[in-house]
Backbone atoms as SQL, in Angstrom:
CREATE TABLE atoms (id INTEGER PRIMARY KEY, chain TEXT, resi INTEGER, resn TEXT, atom TEXT, x REAL, y REAL, z REAL);
INSERT INTO atoms VALUES
  (1, 'A', 1, 'MET', 'N', 0.809, -1.177, 0.003),
  (2, 'A', 1, 'MET', 'CA', -0.034, 0.005, 0.088),
  (3, 'A', 1, 'MET', 'C', 0.854, 1.278, 0.002),
  (4, 'A', 2, 'HIS', 'N', 1.959, 1.177, -0.645),
  (5, 'A', 2, 'HIS', 'CA', 2.956, 2.320, -0.674),
  (6, 'A', 2, 'HIS', 'C', 2.569, 3.372, -1.760),
  (7, 'A', 3, 'GLU', 'N', 1.556, 3.240, -2.669),
  (8, 'A', 3, 'GLU', 'CA', 1.225, 4.005, -3.577),
  (9, 'A', 3, 'GLU', 'C', 0.690, 5.343, -3.183),
  (10, 'A', 4, 'LEU', 'N', 0.032, 5.411, -2.139),
  (11, 'A', 4, 'LEU', 'CA', -0.678, 6.547, -1.647),
  (12, 'A', 4, 'LEU', 'C', -0.002, 7.123, -0.334),
  (13, 'A', 5, 'SER', 'N', 0.027, 8.382, -0.082),
  (14, 'A', 5, 'SER', 'CA', 0.422, 8.829, 1.232),
  (15, 'A', 5, 'SER', 'C', -0.632, 8.605, 2.386),
  (16, 'A', 6, 'PHE', 'N', -0.036, 8.737, 3.483),
  (17, 'A', 6, 'PHE', 'CA', -0.955, 8.436, 4.629),
  (18, 'A', 6, 'PHE', 'C', -2.076, 9.491, 4.643),
  (19, 'A', 7, 'GLY', 'N', -1.917, 10.725, 4.271),
  (20, 'A', 7, 'GLY', 'CA', -2.978, 11.808, 4.169),
  (21, 'A', 7, 'GLY', 'C', -4.142, 11.441, 3.203),
  (22, 'A', 8, 'THR', 'N', -3.609, 10.874, 2.000),
  (23, 'A', 8, 'THR', 'CA', -4.552, 10.393, 1.003),
  (24, 'A', 8, 'THR', 'C', -5.343, 9.233, 1.474),
  (25, 'A', 9, 'TRP', 'N', -4.714, 8.217, 2.132),
  (26, 'A', 9, 'TRP', 'CA', -5.425, 7.028, 2.603),
  (27, 'A', 9, 'TRP', 'C', -6.529, 7.586, 3.572),
  (28, 'A', 10, 'LEU', 'N', -6.057, 8.502, 4.503),
  (29, 'A', 10, 'LEU', 'CA', -7.026, 9.007, 5.484),
  (30, 'A', 10, 'LEU', 'C', -8.235, 9.513, 4.873),
  (31, 'A', 11, 'ILE', 'N', -7.936, 10.438, 3.799),
  (32, 'A', 11, 'ILE', 'CA', -9.141, 11.040, 3.047),
  (33, 'A', 11, 'ILE', 'C', -10.096, 10.076, 2.394),
  (34, 'A', 12, 'HIS', 'N', -9.353, 9.023, 1.843),
  (35, 'A', 12, 'HIS', 'CA', -9.979, 7.825, 1.097),
  (36, 'A', 12, 'HIS', 'C', -11.020, 7.153, 2.063),
  (37, 'A', 13, 'ILE', 'N', -10.304, 6.515, 3.090),
  (38, 'A', 13, 'ILE', 'CA', -11.133, 5.793, 4.055),
  (39, 'A', 13, 'ILE', 'C', -12.287, 6.600, 4.827),
  (40, 'A', 14, 'SER', 'N', -11.792, 7.881, 5.240),
  (41, 'A', 14, 'SER', 'CA', -12.766, 8.532, 5.917),
  (42, 'A', 14, 'SER', 'C', -14.089, 9.077, 5.075),
  (43, 'A', 15, 'SER', 'N', -13.746, 9.227, 3.890),
  (44, 'A', 15, 'SER', 'CA', -14.810, 9.436, 2.855),
  (45, 'A', 15, 'SER', 'C', -15.835, 8.385, 2.666),
  (46, 'A', 16, 'VAL', 'N', -15.195, 7.118, 2.640),
  (47, 'A', 16, 'VAL', 'CA', -16.086, 6.005, 2.480),
  (48, 'A', 16, 'VAL', 'C', -16.976, 5.793, 3.661),
  (49, 'A', 17, 'ILE', 'N', -16.278, 5.872, 4.894),
  (50, 'A', 17, 'ILE', 'CA', -17.091, 5.765, 6.161),
  (51, 'A', 17, 'ILE', 'C', -18.121, 6.926, 6.147),
  (52, 'A', 18, 'GLU', 'N', -17.863, 8.179, 5.903),
  (53, 'A', 18, 'GLU', 'CA', -18.731, 9.080, 6.001),
  (54, 'A', 18, 'GLU', 'C', -19.952, 8.848, 4.841),
  (55, 'A', 19, 'TRP', 'N', -19.626, 8.325, 3.830),
  (56, 'A', 19, 'TRP', 'CA', -20.792, 7.989, 2.844),
  (57, 'A', 19, 'TRP', 'C', -21.598, 7.037, 3.464),
  (58, 'A', 20, 'ILE', 'N', -21.040, 5.884, 3.983),
  (59, 'A', 20, 'ILE', 'CA', -21.820, 4.906, 4.506),
  (60, 'A', 20, 'ILE', 'C', -22.802, 5.454, 5.735),
  (61, 'A', 21, 'PHE', 'N', -22.138, 6.238, 6.574),
  (62, 'A', 21, 'PHE', 'CA', -22.919, 6.871, 7.555),
  (63, 'A', 21, 'PHE', 'C', -24.045, 7.681, 7.021),
  (64, 'A', 22, 'CYS', 'N', -23.846, 8.624, 5.863),
  (65, 'A', 22, 'CYS', 'CA', -24.801, 9.400, 5.335),
  (66, 'A', 22, 'CYS', 'C', -26.050, 8.601, 4.791),
  (67, 'A', 23, 'ILE', 'N', -25.631, 7.383, 4.245),
  (68, 'A', 23, 'ILE', 'CA', -26.598, 6.497, 3.691),
  (69, 'A', 23, 'ILE', 'C', -27.641, 6.128, 4.857),
  (70, 'A', 24, 'PHE', 'N', -27.070, 5.687, 5.927),
  (71, 'A', 24, 'PHE', 'CA', -27.887, 5.284, 6.982),
  (72, 'A', 24, 'PHE', 'C', -28.746, 6.479, 7.675),
  (73, 'A', 25, 'VAL', 'N', -28.126, 7.539, 7.764),
  (74, 'A', 25, 'VAL', 'CA', -28.822, 8.719, 8.390),
  (75, 'A', 25, 'VAL', 'C', -29.999, 9.011, 7.414),
  (76, 'A', 26, 'ILE', 'N', -29.812, 9.256, 6.199),
  (77, 'A', 26, 'ILE', 'CA', -30.747, 9.683, 5.179),
  (78, 'A', 26, 'ILE', 'C', -31.932, 8.620, 5.138),
  (79, 'A', 27, 'ASN', 'N', -31.455, 7.395, 5.385),
  (80, 'A', 27, 'ASN', 'CA', -32.537, 6.246, 5.282),
  (81, 'A', 27, 'ASN', 'C', -33.372, 6.486, 6.497),
  (82, 'A', 28, 'LYS', 'N', -32.681, 6.790, 7.730),
  (83, 'A', 28, 'LYS', 'CA', -33.429, 6.981, 9.009),
  (84, 'A', 28, 'LYS', 'C', -34.367, 8.215, 8.745),
  (85, 'A', 29, 'ILE', 'N', -33.980, 9.413, 8.295),
  (86, 'A', 29, 'ILE', 'CA', -34.716, 10.435, 8.009),
  (87, 'A', 29, 'ILE', 'C', -35.869, 9.991, 7.208),
  (88, 'A', 30, 'SER', 'N', -35.819, 9.141, 6.225),
  (89, 'A', 30, 'SER', 'CA', -36.892, 8.891, 5.299),
  (90, 'A', 30, 'SER', 'C', -38.084, 8.059, 6.095),
  (91, 'A', 31, 'THR', 'N', -37.706, 7.695, 7.304),
  (92, 'A', 31, 'THR', 'CA', -38.726, 6.853, 7.997),
  (93, 'A', 31, 'THR', 'C', -39.973, 7.899, 8.653),
  (94, 'A', 32, 'TYR', 'N', -39.543, 9.057, 8.592),
  (95, 'A', 32, 'TYR', 'CA', -40.505, 10.113, 8.967),
  (96, 'A', 32, 'TYR', 'C', -41.536, 10.427, 7.847),
  (97, 'A', 33, 'LYS', 'N', -42.676, 10.654, 8.218),
  (98, 'A', 33, 'LYS', 'CA', -43.730, 10.748, 7.104),
  (99, 'A', 33, 'LYS', 'C', -43.530, 11.727, 6.012),
  (100, 'A', 34, 'LYS', 'N', -43.115, 12.825, 6.337),
  (101, 'A', 34, 'LYS', 'CA', -43.053, 13.917, 5.269),
  (102, 'A', 34, 'LYS', 'C', -41.640, 13.803, 4.575),
  (103, 'A', 35, 'TYR', 'N', -40.944, 12.871, 4.909),
  (104, 'A', 35, 'TYR', 'CA', -39.524, 12.569, 4.203),
  (105, 'A', 35, 'TYR', 'C', -39.446, 11.344, 3.552),
  (106, 'A', 36, 'ASN', 'N', -40.610, 10.700, 3.149),
  (107, 'A', 36, 'ASN', 'CA', -40.680, 9.383, 2.572),
  (108, 'A', 36, 'ASN', 'C', -39.755, 9.298, 1.338),
  (109, 'A', 37, 'LEU', 'N', -39.622, 10.400, 0.572),
  (110, 'A', 37, 'LEU', 'CA', -38.900, 10.448, -0.792),
  (111, 'A', 37, 'LEU', 'C', -37.325, 10.365, -0.485),
  (112, 'A', 38, 'PHE', 'N', -36.924, 10.569, 0.724),
  (113, 'A', 38, 'PHE', 'CA', -35.569, 10.510, 0.883),
  (114, 'A', 38, 'PHE', 'C', -34.911, 9.024, 0.803),
  (115, 'A', 39, 'PHE', 'N', -35.938, 8.128, 0.961),
  (116, 'A', 39, 'PHE', 'CA', -35.554, 6.765, 0.885),
  (117, 'A', 39, 'PHE', 'C', -34.833, 6.502, -0.393),
  (118, 'A', 40, 'TRP', 'N', -35.304, 7.142, -1.587),
  (119, 'A', 40, 'TRP', 'CA', -34.697, 6.940, -2.865),
  (120, 'A', 40, 'TRP', 'C', -33.300, 7.553, -2.941),
  (121, 'A', 41, 'LEU', 'N', -33.166, 8.620, -2.128),
  (122, 'A', 41, 'LEU', 'CA', -31.886, 9.275, -2.180),
  (123, 'A', 41, 'LEU', 'C', -30.846, 8.385, -1.431),
  (124, 'A', 42, 'SER', 'N', -31.188, 7.685, -0.454),
  (125, 'A', 42, 'SER', 'CA', -30.242, 6.728, 0.227),
  (126, 'A', 42, 'SER', 'C', -29.901, 5.658, -0.609),
  (127, 'A', 43, 'ILE', 'N', -30.934, 5.066, -1.489),
  (128, 'A', 43, 'ILE', 'CA', -30.693, 4.061, -2.269),
  (129, 'A', 43, 'ILE', 'C', -29.737, 4.493, -3.582),
  (130, 'A', 44, 'ALA', 'N', -29.909, 5.760, -3.974),
  (131, 'A', 44, 'ALA', 'CA', -29.123, 6.264, -5.078),
  (132, 'A', 44, 'ALA', 'C', -27.785, 6.571, -4.749),
  (133, 'A', 45, 'MET', 'N', -27.424, 6.652, -3.472),
  (134, 'A', 45, 'MET', 'CA', -25.960, 6.854, -2.992),
  (135, 'A', 45, 'MET', 'C', -25.109, 5.631, -3.121),
  (136, 'A', 46, 'VAL', 'N', -25.856, 4.437, -3.173),
  (137, 'A', 46, 'VAL', 'CA', -25.102, 3.152, -3.144),
  (138, 'A', 46, 'VAL', 'C', -24.113, 2.979, -4.396),
  (139, 'A', 47, 'PRO', 'N', -24.536, 3.175, -5.573),
  (140, 'A', 47, 'PRO', 'CA', -23.509, 3.047, -6.673),
  (141, 'A', 47, 'PRO', 'C', -22.278, 3.862, -6.582),
  (142, 'A', 48, 'ASN', 'N', -22.297, 5.074, -5.972),
  (143, 'A', 48, 'ASN', 'CA', -21.099, 5.890, -5.664),
  (144, 'A', 48, 'ASN', 'C', -20.288, 5.277, -4.634),
  (145, 'A', 49, 'LEU', 'N', -20.829, 4.572, -3.769),
  (146, 'A', 49, 'LEU', 'CA', -20.170, 3.871, -2.717),
  (147, 'A', 49, 'LEU', 'C', -19.421, 2.689, -3.284),
  (148, 'A', 50, 'ILE', 'N', -20.101, 1.951, -4.160),
  (149, 'A', 50, 'ILE', 'CA', -19.462, 0.853, -4.839),
  (150, 'A', 50, 'ILE', 'C', -18.353, 1.328, -5.721),
  (151, 'A', 51, 'GLY', 'N', -18.475, 2.455, -6.316),
  (152, 'A', 51, 'GLY', 'CA', -17.200, 3.007, -7.176),
  (153, 'A', 51, 'GLY', 'C', -16.093, 3.411, -6.208),
  (154, 'A', 52, 'ALA', 'N', -16.386, 3.884, -5.056),
  (155, 'A', 52, 'ALA', 'CA', -15.356, 4.311, -4.140),
  (156, 'A', 52, 'ALA', 'C', -14.761, 3.051, -3.646),
  (157, 'A', 53, 'MET', 'N', -15.332, 1.902, -3.460),
  (158, 'A', 53, 'MET', 'CA', -14.736, 0.738, -3.002),
  (159, 'A', 53, 'MET', 'C', -13.939, 0.188, -4.062),
  (160, 'A', 54, 'CYS', 'N', -14.260, 0.282, -5.326),
  (161, 'A', 54, 'CYS', 'CA', -13.467, -0.197, -6.403),
  (162, 'A', 54, 'CYS', 'C', -12.068, 0.615, -6.429),
  (163, 'A', 55, 'ALA', 'N', -12.085, 1.882, -6.361),
  (164, 'A', 55, 'ALA', 'CA', -10.962, 2.632, -6.232),
  (165, 'A', 55, 'ALA', 'C', -9.995, 2.369, -5.142),
  (166, 'A', 56, 'ILE', 'N', -10.521, 2.255, -3.919),
  (167, 'A', 56, 'ILE', 'CA', -9.832, 1.855, -2.806),
  (168, 'A', 56, 'ILE', 'C', -9.243, 0.440, -2.895),
  (169, 'A', 57, 'THR', 'N', -10.015, -0.397, -3.422),
  (170, 'A', 57, 'THR', 'CA', -9.441, -1.926, -3.623),
  (171, 'A', 57, 'THR', 'C', -8.278, -1.813, -4.569),
  (172, 'A', 58, 'TRP', 'N', -8.361, -1.072, -5.699),
  (173, 'A', 58, 'TRP', 'CA', -7.273, -0.914, -6.526),
  (174, 'A', 58, 'TRP', 'C', -5.971, -0.380, -5.957),
  (175, 'A', 59, 'HIS', 'N', -6.284, 0.661, -5.093),
  (176, 'A', 59, 'HIS', 'CA', -4.998, 1.213, -4.321),
  (177, 'A', 59, 'HIS', 'C', -4.423, 0.366, -3.285),
  (178, 'A', 60, 'ILE', 'N', -5.346, -0.495, -2.717),
  (179, 'A', 60, 'ILE', 'CA', -4.865, -1.463, -1.667),
  (180, 'A', 60, 'ILE', 'C', -3.756, -2.432, -2.315),
  (181, 'A', 61, 'TYR', 'N', -4.094, -2.896, -3.452),
  (182, 'A', 61, 'TYR', 'CA', -3.133, -3.847, -4.203),
  (183, 'A', 61, 'TYR', 'C', -2.122, -3.116, -5.086),
  (184, 'A', 62, 'ASP', 'N', -1.773, -1.904, -4.584),
  (185, 'A', 62, 'ASP', 'CA', -0.702, -1.135, -5.258),
  (186, 'A', 62, 'ASP', 'C', -0.904, -0.793, -6.718),
  (187, 'A', 63, 'ASN', 'N', -2.068, -0.599, -7.138),
  (188, 'A', 63, 'ASN', 'CA', -2.414, -0.151, -8.498),
  (189, 'A', 63, 'ASN', 'C', -1.854, -1.141, -9.417),
  (190, 'A', 64, 'GLN', 'N', -2.029, -2.424, -9.290),
  (191, 'A', 64, 'GLN', 'CA', -1.639, -3.497, -10.183),
  (192, 'A', 64, 'GLN', 'C', -2.316, -3.479, -11.530),
  (193, 'A', 65, 'ASP', 'N', -1.573, -3.613, -12.524),
  (194, 'A', 65, 'ASP', 'CA', -2.146, -3.674, -13.902),
  (195, 'A', 65, 'ASP', 'C', -3.149, -4.657, -14.040),
  (196, 'A', 66, 'VAL', 'N', -3.084, -5.679, -13.571),
  (197, 'A', 66, 'VAL', 'CA', -3.943, -6.814, -13.686),
  (198, 'A', 66, 'VAL', 'C', -5.284, -6.560, -13.027),
  (199, 'A', 67, 'LEU', 'N', -5.459, -5.417, -12.220),
  (200, 'A', 67, 'LEU', 'CA', -6.692, -5.049, -11.468),
  (201, 'A', 67, 'LEU', 'C', -7.095, -3.664, -12.251),
  (202, 'A', 68, 'TYR', 'N', -6.624, -3.392, -13.386),
  (203, 'A', 68, 'TYR', 'CA', -6.976, -1.966, -14.008),
  (204, 'A', 68, 'TYR', 'C', -8.450, -1.889, -14.293),
  (205, 'A', 69, 'GLY', 'N', -9.201, -3.103, -14.426),
  (206, 'A', 69, 'GLY', 'CA', -10.511, -3.059, -14.756),
  (207, 'A', 69, 'GLY', 'C', -11.331, -2.420, -13.616),
  (208, 'A', 70, 'LEU', 'N', -10.780, -2.417, -12.340),
  (209, 'A', 70, 'LEU', 'CA', -11.395, -1.713, -11.368),
  (210, 'A', 70, 'LEU', 'C', -11.443, -0.293, -11.622),
  (211, 'A', 71, 'VAL', 'N', -10.748, 0.307, -12.193),
  (212, 'A', 71, 'VAL', 'CA', -10.708, 1.860, -12.650),
  (213, 'A', 71, 'VAL', 'C', -11.835, 2.084, -13.577),
  (214, 'A', 72, 'THR', 'N', -12.127, 1.102, -14.442),
  (215, 'A', 72, 'THR', 'CA', -13.225, 1.184, -15.415),
  (216, 'A', 72, 'THR', 'C', -14.590, 1.067, -14.702),
  (217, 'A', 73, 'LEU', 'N', -14.615, 0.015, -13.810),
  (218, 'A', 73, 'LEU', 'CA', -15.738, -0.116, -12.966),
  (219, 'A', 73, 'LEU', 'C', -16.008, 1.059, -12.135),
  (220, 'A', 74, 'GLN', 'N', -14.993, 1.630, -11.397),
  (221, 'A', 74, 'GLN', 'CA', -15.061, 2.791, -10.698),
  (222, 'A', 74, 'GLN', 'C', -15.782, 3.997, -11.420),
  (223, 'A', 75, 'GLY', 'N', -15.362, 4.165, -12.751),
  (224, 'A', 75, 'GLY', 'CA', -16.044, 5.241, -13.522),
  (225, 'A', 75, 'GLY', 'C', -17.437, 4.860, -13.991),
  (226, 'A', 76, 'ILE', 'N', -17.626, 3.714, -14.246),
  (227, 'A', 76, 'ILE', 'CA', -19.012, 3.316, -14.432),
  (228, 'A', 76, 'ILE', 'C', -20.104, 3.436, -13.319),
  (229, 'A', 77, 'PHE', 'N', -19.580, 3.030, -12.074),
  (230, 'A', 77, 'PHE', 'CA', -20.415, 3.220, -10.935),
  (231, 'A', 77, 'PHE', 'C', -20.643, 4.601, -10.606),
  (232, 'A', 78, 'THR', 'N', -19.538, 5.426, -10.791),
  (233, 'A', 78, 'THR', 'CA', -19.689, 6.907, -10.462),
  (234, 'A', 78, 'THR', 'C', -20.712, 7.646, -11.605),
  (235, 'A', 79, 'PHE', 'N', -20.572, 7.108, -12.737),
  (236, 'A', 79, 'PHE', 'CA', -21.506, 7.571, -13.646),
  (237, 'A', 79, 'PHE', 'C', -23.067, 7.236, -13.294),
  (238, 'A', 80, 'ILE', 'N', -23.151, 6.008, -12.933),
  (239, 'A', 80, 'ILE', 'CA', -24.541, 5.474, -12.558),
  (240, 'A', 80, 'ILE', 'C', -24.918, 6.179, -11.284),
  (241, 'A', 81, 'GLY', 'N', -24.068, 6.334, -10.366),
  (242, 'A', 81, 'GLY', 'CA', -24.414, 6.806, -9.123),
  (243, 'A', 81, 'GLY', 'C', -24.724, 8.257, -9.335),
  (244, 'A', 82, 'ASN', 'N', -24.067, 9.201, -10.071),
  (245, 'A', 82, 'ASN', 'CA', -24.352, 10.430, -10.214),
  (246, 'A', 82, 'ASN', 'C', -25.594, 10.642, -10.913),
  (247, 'A', 83, 'SER', 'N', -26.007, 9.766, -11.741),
  (248, 'A', 83, 'SER', 'CA', -27.332, 9.841, -12.397),
  (249, 'A', 83, 'SER', 'C', -28.574, 9.447, -11.654),
  (250, 'A', 84, 'THR', 'N', -28.235, 8.384, -10.723),
  (251, 'A', 84, 'THR', 'CA', -29.305, 8.085, -9.795),
  (252, 'A', 84, 'THR', 'C', -29.581, 9.132, -8.727),
  (253, 'A', 85, 'LEU', 'N', -28.356, 9.900, -8.361),
  (254, 'A', 85, 'LEU', 'CA', -28.468, 10.901, -7.353),
  (255, 'A', 85, 'LEU', 'C', -29.401, 12.111, -8.013),
  (256, 'A', 86, 'ALA', 'N', -29.123, 12.334, -9.335),
  (257, 'A', 86, 'ALA', 'CA', -29.779, 13.483, -9.978),
  (258, 'A', 86, 'ALA', 'C', -31.294, 13.220, -10.092),
  (259, 'A', 87, 'LEU', 'N', -31.577, 11.890, -10.285),
  (260, 'A', 87, 'LEU', 'CA', -32.970, 11.424, -10.426),
  (261, 'A', 87, 'LEU', 'C', -33.641, 11.471, -9.178),
  (262, 'A', 88, 'ALA', 'N', -32.978, 11.078, -8.098),
  (263, 'A', 88, 'ALA', 'CA', -33.368, 11.130, -6.749),
  (264, 'A', 88, 'ALA', 'C', -33.726, 12.659, -6.257),
  (265, 'A', 89, 'ALA', 'N', -32.722, 13.422, -6.484),
  (266, 'A', 89, 'ALA', 'CA', -32.876, 14.944, -6.279),
  (267, 'A', 89, 'ALA', 'C', -34.156, 15.581, -7.021),
  (268, 'A', 90, 'ILE', 'N', -34.396, 15.177, -8.133),
  (269, 'A', 90, 'ILE', 'CA', -35.529, 15.621, -9.019),
  (270, 'A', 90, 'ILE', 'C', -36.823, 15.168, -8.408),
  (271, 'A', 91, 'LYS', 'N', -36.862, 13.939, -8.000),
  (272, 'A', 91, 'LYS', 'CA', -37.856, 13.395, -7.198),
  (273, 'A', 91, 'LYS', 'C', -38.254, 14.028, -6.070),
  (274, 'A', 92, 'ILE', 'N', -37.318, 14.285, -5.282),
  (275, 'A', 92, 'ILE', 'CA', -37.446, 15.008, -4.012),
  (276, 'A', 92, 'ILE', 'C', -37.850, 16.504, -4.260),
  (277, 'A', 93, 'PHE', 'N', -37.313, 17.122, -5.280),
  (278, 'A', 93, 'PHE', 'CA', -37.746, 18.495, -5.671),
  (279, 'A', 93, 'PHE', 'C', -39.178, 18.641, -6.002),
  (280, 'A', 94, 'ARG', 'N', -39.470, 17.723, -6.875),
  (281, 'A', 94, 'ARG', 'CA', -40.938, 17.677, -7.260),
  (282, 'A', 94, 'ARG', 'C', -41.915, 17.225, -6.171),
  (283, 'A', 95, 'GLY', 'N', -41.457, 16.524, -5.201),
  (284, 'A', 95, 'GLY', 'CA', -42.127, 16.032, -4.187),
  (285, 'A', 95, 'GLY', 'C', -43.337, 15.016, -4.585),
  (286, 'A', 96, 'THR', 'N', -43.191, 14.234, -5.575),
  (287, 'A', 96, 'THR', 'CA', -44.052, 13.401, -5.953),
  (288, 'A', 96, 'THR', 'C', -43.784, 11.998, -5.379),
  (289, 'A', 97, 'GLU', 'N', -44.853, 11.512, -4.767),
  (290, 'A', 97, 'GLU', 'CA', -44.809, 10.235, -4.152),
  (291, 'A', 97, 'GLU', 'C', -45.425, 9.226, -4.968),
  (292, 'A', 98, 'THR', 'N', -44.849, 8.069, -5.223),
  (293, 'A', 98, 'THR', 'CA', -45.401, 7.021, -6.057),
  (294, 'A', 98, 'THR', 'C', -45.895, 5.888, -5.115),
  (295, 'A', 99, 'TYR', 'N', -47.076, 5.674, -5.195),
  (296, 'A', 99, 'TYR', 'CA', -47.723, 4.509, -4.411),
  (297, 'A', 99, 'TYR', 'C', -48.098, 3.402, -5.400),
  (298, 'A', 100, 'GLU', 'N', -47.618, 2.266, -5.051),
  (299, 'A', 100, 'GLU', 'CA', -47.860, 1.102, -5.865),
  (300, 'A', 100, 'GLU', 'C', -48.752, 0.098, -5.144);
C-alpha cells in the first residue's frame, strides 16, 4: 500500500465511512412521514459507494495492472451513481410520491 500517502489514505477511508454513515442517516430520516422520498436518495447513493470501494481496492493492491478493470468499474459506478442521485434529487424537488 505504498502508492498513496498517509493523508490520501486518510481522506479515502474517511470519505467511504462518511458516505456509509450518510446513507444510514438519510435512510433513517426517510422513515418520517413527510420525508418518505428521501429513501430513494439513500438508495441512489449506493452506486457511488461501490465506485469508491473499487478505487480503494485498486489502491490497496498497489495499483496493479492486472486489476486495472477496477478503474473502469469505478468510472461506470460513478456515472450510474451521479445519474441516480440526480434522479432522486429531482424526485424530491418535485415532491411526487409514487404509491404502488
